[in-house]
C-alpha positions in Angstrom: -9.1 -32.3 4.3 -12.8 -32.2 5.1 -15.0 -29.7 3.5 -16.3 -27.0 5.7 -20.1 -26.4 5.6 -21.3 -23.2 4.0 -23.9 -21.2 5.8 -26.3 -19.0 4.0 -27.0 -15.6 5.6 -29.1 -12.6 4.6 -27.3 -9.4 3.8 -27.8 -8.2 7.4 -26.1 -11.3 8.8 -29.2 -13.1 10.1 -30.0 -16.8 9.3 -32.9 -17.5 6.9 -36.4 -17.3 8.4 -37.2 -21.0 7.6 -34.3 -22.2 9.8 -35.4 -19.9 12.6 -39.0 -21.2 12.4 -37.7 -24.8 12.5 -35.5 -24.0 15.5 -38.3 -22.4 17.4 -40.7 -25.2 16.7 -38.1 -27.8 17.9 -37.4 -25.7 21.0 -41.1 -25.4 21.9 -41.6 -29.1 21.4 -38.6 -29.8 23.7 -39.9 -27.5 26.4 -43.3 -29.1 26.2 -41.8 -32.6 26.5 -39.7 -31.6 29.5 -42.7 -29.9 31.2 -45.0 -32.9 30.8 -42.2 -35.3 31.7 -41.5 -33.4 35.0 -45.2 -33.4 35.8 -45.5 -37.1 35.2 -42.5 -37.9 37.4 -43.8 -35.7 40.1 -47.2 -37.4 40.0 -45.5 -40.8 40.1 -43.4 -39.8 43.1 -46.5 -38.5 44.9 -48.4 -41.6 44.1 -45.6 -43.8 45.4 -45.4 -41.7 48.6 -49.1 -42.1 49.2 -49.5 -45.8 48.4 -46.1 -47.2 49.5 -45.4 -45.4 52.8 
C-alpha cells in the first residue's frame, strides 16, 4: 500500500507559518497574473474593435 503523507501541525492545529507564507505568496502571484492577463486581453479586444471594424 502507498504511504500516506504526514502533515506537521502546531499544537493548536494550525499549519507552520512558512507554509502559510509560501501559500500567500503563490496566491498573490496568481491574482496578479490573472489581473494583468485580463487587462491585456481587454486591451487586445478593444484594439481589434477599433482597427478591424
